[in-house]
N, C-alpha and C positions, 0 to 999 in steps of 0.2 A: 253156420256155426258147428262146433264140435258136437258129438253125440253125448249121450247121457254118461255122467261120471260113474265109474264102477262103484257099486255099493260098498264093497270091501275097502276101497280106497277112501271113501267118505268116512267110514268108521275109523280107519287108521288115522285120518286127520283129526277127528274128534278126540281120539285117545292120546294122540301125540302132543297136542297143544293144550296145556292146562288152562282152564278158563280164567283162573285168577291172574295168570301172567298176561293174558290178553286184555282183560278188563283194566288191570293196573296201568296199562299204557295210556288210558284215557282219564282215569280218576284215582284218587288215593283211597286205598282200602285199609280198614282197621279191623281188629278182632271184634267179632260180634258175639262170641261165646258159642259153645257147641260145635266148634270146628268151622263155623261160618265166618264170613267177612262182610263188612258193611261199608257203604260210602254214599255220597250224594248222587242221586239218580241222574244220569246224563240225558234222560229222555223227558224230564219235566223239571221245572224249577221247584226247589224245596229248601226249607231252612234246616231241617234235621234229617239225617240219613235214614231212608226207608228202603234203600236198595241193598239187597243181600246176595252174596255169592256163596255157593256151596262147592268148594273144590273137590270134595269127595264124590259128589254127584255130578259134577260138571255142569251145574245149572246156575242161573241167576233169576231173581224175582224181585220186583219192586212192589212193596205193599201200598205205595201211594198211587201209581198209575196202572198197576197190574201188568206191566210188561214182564215177560219172562221167557226162558228157553235155554238153549245150550250155547256153546261157544260160537257156532255158526250163526245162530239167530242173533246173537249180540252184535257181531261184526256186520251182518246184513243190515241191521237196524241203524247202527251208529254211523256207518260209512255209506249207507244207501246203495248197497251192492246187491246184485242178483245172487241166487244160491251158488251158481257155478263160479262167479267171480270170487265169492267169499272162500269157497273150498280151494280154488286155485291160489289165492293169496295165502291162506293158512298152510297149504301144502308146501308152498315155496319157503315159508318160515321154518317148517319142520324138515325140509329136505326130502319130501316125498314126491315121487314121479307118479302122476295120475294116469290112469287108463280110462279110455272112453269106450262104451259099448258099441258105438258106431264110429269107426274111423281110427281105431288103434290109439297110439300115443298122441298126446296133445301137441300139435304144432303151434308155434308162437302166434300165427295169424288168427287162430281160432279163440284166443283168449278174450275175456270181456274187455269192454272199453276202458274202464278205470285201470285195470291191470296193465293194459297196453300203454296208457298214458303215463303211468308211474314208471314203467320200464323204460319208456322213451326219456323221461326226465333223469332216471338213474344213468342211462347211457350218456346223456348230455352232460351230466355232472362229471362223469369220468373223463369225457372228452375235454371239458373246460380245464380240469385239473392238469391234464397232460399238456394242454396248450400254454399253461402258465410257465412251463419250463422252456418254451421256445424263445429264440432271439427276439421275435416281434414283441413278446410280452415283457421285455425289460422295463418298459414304462410302468407296467402293473406291479412288478416286483419292487421297483423304486418307490412307488406310491405306498406300498405296505411297509417297506423298510423305514421310510420317513415317519411313519406312524408307530414305529416300535414293534412291528410284526415280522418275525423271521420266517424261514421256510417251514419250520416245525409248526408254528402258529397257523400258517396258511394251510398246511396239511390237516391239522386238527379240525379246522372249520370248513375244510374242503373248498377253500376259495380257489377260483379258477380264472380263466381269461377266455374271452370270445374273440377269435381272429377277426381282423378288419375286413376280410373279403366278404363277398356277397352271400355265398352259400356253402361255406366250409362245413358247418354242422349239418345242414340239410342233406348234403351229399353223403356225409358220414352215416347219418341215421337211415337214409335210404338203403345204404349198403348193409345195414343191420336188419333190413326187412320191414321197416316202417313205411306205411303208405303216405302219400302227400296229404291225404285227408286227415290222417292221424297227426301229422306234424303241424298242420294248421290248427286243428282242434286243440292241441296241447298248448299252443301259444309259443312254441319254440321257433316256428317259422311263420311267415306271413306272405300274402300274395304279392308277387312281383309281376313285371310285364311279361316275363317269359316263364312263369311258374313260381313255385315257392322260393323265398330267400330267407336268410337268417334274420330273426327279429333283433338279436343282440349282436353287435359288431364292434370290435375294438374297445371292449369294456372289461372292467374287473367284475367277476361274477361271484355272487354268494348264493348257494343253494338254500331254498326255504323248505323246511320239512314240516309235516304235520305231527301231531302228538305221537303217532305210532312210529315215526322215524322215516316215513316215505317222503322222498323229494317230490314236491308238488308244484314248485315254481322257482323263480330266480329273481334276485335283485341285482341290477347292473349299474355300475358307477362309471360316469364319463371320465375319460383320462386325457383326451386331446382337445385342444382349442378349436380344431376344425370340425369337431362333432357338434352339430347344431341341435341335437336332442337335449332333453332335460338332464339335469345333473344325475338324478336317479331314475332309472326306468325299470318298472316291475313287470312281471308276467301279467297279461290281461286276465280278466275273469274267464275261467274255463270250468269244465265239469269237475275238476279236482282242485281248483285254486279259487278260493273266495278270500279276498284280502281282509275282509272284516272277521274272518274266522281262523286266521293263522297268526302265529307269533314266532318271529325269528328266534331261534335258539331254544325253543320249547323242548325239542327232542333231547338236547344236551342238559337242559336245566331241570326237567320235570322231576327226576328222582330226588334231587337236592331240595327243590321247592317243597315237595311232600315231606321230606325228612325234617327240614328246618322250619316248616310252616312260615315260609317267607319268600317273597318274590320281589325282584327289583326290576322296574320297568324303565328302560332307557329309550333313547330316541333313534339310534342308528345301528347299523351292522357293526361298524368298528367299535362302537361303545359296548356292544355285547362282547365282542372279542376282548377288549381291554379289561372289562370286568371279570370275565372268566379267567383270563391269564393272571389277574391280580388276586384271584382267590374268591371272587364273588361269583360263584357258580350257579346262582339262582337268577341271573340277569337274562331278560328277554326283551324284545322290541317289536313294535307293530311294523307293518310292511306297507308304507305308503298311505296310511289312513290314521285317523285319530283312534285312541283307545276307546273301545265302546262295549256294548252289551255282550256281544259274542265272545270278546276277549275275556270279559269278566266271568262268563260261564266256564271257560277253560280253566282259569285260575281257581275258581271256587271249587271245582271238582278235585283239584290237586291239594288245595289248602284245607279242605274239609270244613271250612268256616268255623274252626274252633276259635275260642276267645283270645288265644295267644298269637294268632296268625297276623302277619304284617305284610303290607304291600307298600313298597317305597318307590315313589316316582322321582326320576331325575330329569330335570328340564334345564335347558340353557337359561341363563339369567336375563336374556333379552326379552323384548316385548312379546315376541312369538312364543317363547318358552313359557312366559307367565300366562299367556292366553291358553296354551295347551294345558297348563296346570289347572286353571279354572274350569276348563272343559272336562278334565278328568274328575274334578270334584263333583260335577253334576251327577256322575254315576256312583259317587262314593257310597251312598246308602244301600247299593245293591250288594256290597260286600258285608260279610259279618266280620271280616278282618279289619284291623285298624289301618288306616292309610296315612302315609307320611310323604313329605316332599323333601328332596335333598338338592340343594343348589350350591355349587362351589362358590366360595366368597368372591372369586375373580370371574365367575361366570363360565368357566371352562367346562366342556363336556368330559365324561370319563376317559375318553380316548386321549384328549389333550392333557388332561390332568395326570394320567399315568405317564405320558411321555415327558412331561416337565418335572413332575414331583415324585414319580415312582409308584409302585404298587400299594404301598402303605397309605398313600393319599386317597386312592380309590376305595380301599377298605374303610377308611375313616369317613369318606363322603357319604357312603350309603348306610351308615349307622343312623337309625331313626333320630331325627332332630326336631323337625317342625311338623306337627299334625297338619294334614292337608287342609282341614277346615280353618285352622288358624292362619295359614298362608293366604287362603282365599279371603278371609276376613280383613286382613291387613291390606290386601290389594283393593278391596272394595272401599274401605274407609279412606284409603289414600287418595281416592279420586275426588274427594269432596273438600271444600274449604271449611275446616272445622273452627275457623275463627268467627263464623257467622252462625246465628241460630238456624237459618234456613239450611245451611250446609250440614250442620249437625243433625237436624231432623231428617234430611234426605239420606244421610249416611246410615242413620239408625234404621230407617225404613228398609233399605236394601240389605244391610248386614244382619238385622234381626231374623230375616227369613233364612239366611244361611245358617245361623246358630240353631234355629229351630229344627234343622235337618239332622242334628247330631243324635245318634241313637240312644246313648246312655244318658239318663236324666241327670245324674250327678255331674257328669262331664258337661252336659248342656248348661246347667246352672253355673258351673265354674266359668265356662267360656262367656256366658252372658255377663257375668261380673267383669270379665276382662274387656268385653265390648263396651261396657259403661265407661271404663277408663280410657279406652281408645277414642271414643267419641267425645268424652268430656262431660258426662252426665253424672252428677253427684249421687243421685238417688239410684243406687244399684238395683234395688227391688223393683223400681219402675221398669228397668230394662229386663230383669228376670221375668216379670209378669208378662211383658210384651212378647218375649220369646216363647214362653209357655203357652200363651194364647195362640200364636201362629202354629205351634206344634199340634195343639189340640184341633185347630181348624183343619190342618193337614190330615190328621187321623180321621176326622169326620168325613172328609172328602176323598179318602182313600189315598192320601199321600201327596196331594197337590199343595206343596208348602207355600205359604205366603199368599195364596189367592183363594178366594171363595166367590161363588156366584150367589145370586139371590139375596136372601137375608144375611148370608154369611159375611158379605162385605168384601171390598177389594183389598189388595195389599196396601198397607199403610194405615189401615184403620186401627184405632187404639181404644183401650179401655179407659176407665177413670184415672188410672195412673200408668197409662201406656197400654191399657186394654187387656191385660192378661187375666186368665182365670185365677182367682185368688186361691191361696192355700186354704184347705178346709179348716175352719176354725171350730172350736167347741160350740155346740148348740147353746146359744144364750138362754139362760133361764129368764123368762120374762115375767116380771111382777111389777106392780105399780099402777099408774093411771091407765084407764081404758084408752083404746085407740081413738084418735080423733079422726073419724071418717070424713070430716069436712076438709081435712088437709088434702090438697091435690096430690101430694107425694104419697100419702098413705092410701088414697083411693086408687092411684095408679099401680102401686105395688101390689095391692090386694087383687086387682083385676088381672095383673100379669101372673100372679100365682094361680089364680083360677084357670087361666089359659093353660099354664104348665101342667095342671092336674087333670083338667077335663079335655083339653084339646092340644095335647103336646105336639102333634104334627105341625100346628100353626106356628109354634115358637122354637121348635127344635131344628137345628142344633144350636142356634144362636143363644138361647136361654142358658144353656149349660156352660157358657163362657162367662156368665155373670157371677161375680163374687158375692159371698154372704153379706159383705159390708156395703153392697149397693142397695140393700133393703134397710131403711133407716128405722123402721118400727121393729123392736126386738121380737115380738111374736112372729112377724113375717120373716125375719132373719132366721128364726128357728125352723120355720117350715122350709125355707130355702135350703137350710142345712140338711133336713131330712131327705129332700129330693136329691141332693148331691150324694148322700150316703146310699140312696136306692139305685144309683147308677146314672142319674140324670134323666131329664125329660125325654131324652132319646129312647130310653127303655119303654116309655109309654107308647111309642109308635109301633113297637114290636108286639107288645101284649099289655093292653091297658089295665086289665084286671090284676095281673101279677105285679105290674108297676105300682098301682095304688096300694096293694098289699105290702109291697116293700117299703113304700114311703111311710105307711102306718107303723110298720115294724121298727122303723128307724126313729120314731118319735121317742124322746126321753121320758115323757110322762103323759098322763091322761089329758092334761091341759093342751099340750101341743097336738096330741092325737085327735082330740075333739075339734081343734081348729082345722086340721087337715081334712077331716070329714066334712066340716062345714063348707070349706072352700071347694071341695070336690062336688058338692051338690047345689051350691048357690047359683042362682041365675045371673047372667051377665047383664051389664047396664046398657050395652050397645044393641042396636037393632040388627045389624049384620055382623055376625061373628066370623070374620074371614081374615085373609092375610093382611089386608090393609089395617084392620082393627088391631090385630096382633102386633104388626109392625109399629103402629103408633105408640102402643104401650111399651114395647121394647125400647124405642127411641127415648120416650119421656123418662123412663127409669135411668137409662144410661146417661142422658144429658144432665140430669140432676146430680148424678154421681161425679161427672166431669166437673160441673160447676162447683161442687163441694171441694173437690181436690184443688182446683185453682184457688179458691178462697183460702184453703188451709195453707198453701204454699205462700201466698201473698201475705197472709197473717203472720206466718213465721218470719218472713223477711222484715215485716214492719216491726215486730218485737225485737229483732236483733239490731235493727238500725244500722249504724256504721261499724258494728262489731263483726260483721260477716266478712269472711275471707273472700278475696276477689274470685278465686276459682269456684268457691261455693255459691257466690252470687251469680256467676255466669251459668252454672249448672241449674240453679233454681229458675233463673229467668228463661233458660232454654226449655225447661220442663213446662213452664207456664205457656210459653209460645206454642209448643207442640200441642198441648191440651186445647188451647184456644183454636188452633187450626182444626183440630178434630171436632170440636163443638160446632164450628162453622160448617164443616162437611156434613155433620149429622143434621143440622138445621136445613141445609140446602138439599140433601139427597135422601133424608129419612132412613128407613131400614136398610136401604142398599149400601149405606156406609158403615154398617155395623161390622 
């Protein structure tokens, strides 16, 4: 290796490369006041920016994860480089020739591995671009022309051609001083019988750059019928190329993505080209893999997660495209940005659309039209036979879990109402409560939407009208006859409230999903309301004294306050106060609420007689059927079905 880099040269590199210009290659920076800039930290996940840059001091610091330092420290950390590699990279950017204390000027073979691999890729990109002008590459130029890309377009995106021979690039790079080991490690060459041979042969080549603009890999498109390889062949995983961490076109699009707070995710290299040439300069694409977590992190840093940010996915209208859209939706909630889907009416991708209908059609395509969650919803519901009660119930089970993932509560409610219409359920509040319950369960379990273990119950469990937690109702003033403690319902409700006050860990978090109207005795409903206002029984698991104090403080008058105190000290009727005992009372209260709702709906139908509209009758019958199925599940599985 080379000797130690001269200290004066290191200082010159620090002074020559502004820290904000380097950091802004990886994330969007905004004014933080006092001359500082802020952004989302690239070293840990965060919702609001705690990462600050001081251009005047040449330093960065994250108040969240405590990472900090100068420009060199930032590049070392984010690109996993050694000190020497980082200084060499920044020196090349600033045009500074480095001196080494031992060994004079820095020869190319002494550079760090990452620098060498990037230089090999840069040389390969230039080689491929020149090769596109050769007679052999006529087939590649024809391919581009047939898709509406002229010579200027190819030059802008640095599209090239890999000659069909065995080792044209390998011999070229050897002549540039790269070793066989470096060529194999880079993925540009592969082992042959007599030494390294070119990995890409006779193909159209797209260079894939990282956020900083360095070429780290290639995407290669098959051109000839006698090529037995895959249609697209990408660089394999290497020290500088991880397909899950790169986005094609990000180097060209990043500034406009940050400026417009908008990104358009397309499926292929030619789609990116078509979008940019049509004026959609925020288009990017994945490279041989599905859009995933690491891609989201890249975009989040550029979008700054502000409320106006938009991410638009374009997918083919075929089954594969729809599947890709649903897969993208699974990661939707990791964005603060709103996500949309854009599919051309005739199913064409942006490249074909531009070719057939012109640039304006591409611009029109990517204007936000359908929220991604709405598209996902229609795809799910469309898989079921909504003419049958079983089909509607199954559609509701799956789709409600999707709606529960929507971040904004007002939007969640609005879409839940839409879902009721899609499925054909007349009682919109039934669906709204079902969705709200799933959302609450997900929060209780840290984001696992639609599923719960233990007492929480599996996906598909419903409350008395679809199982959702009820909207908080005003605490009922209870006056009138004394409670009939011989009533099984009242005894069970009283025992459940005692559990919630004295042993909240046994009933939490299931208890917090119970509505006030599941307690039929007004005094007990008032106590349930107090618990809700105190933050729920879940708070008692954290600090039981503070929890009880909060419940008492929520009491509207001394009568309710005295009842809370009474229930908090009264002994239980059971011998063993455990999860089984708690589960039994949770189930009994819920079952009675379900049975009451069934009776209410059937009574309403009976009163209406033949005056009920066919669609209303079907919706009511479906609700009864769903509730009956839930009741059967509760009776069969007990608390596990809550």
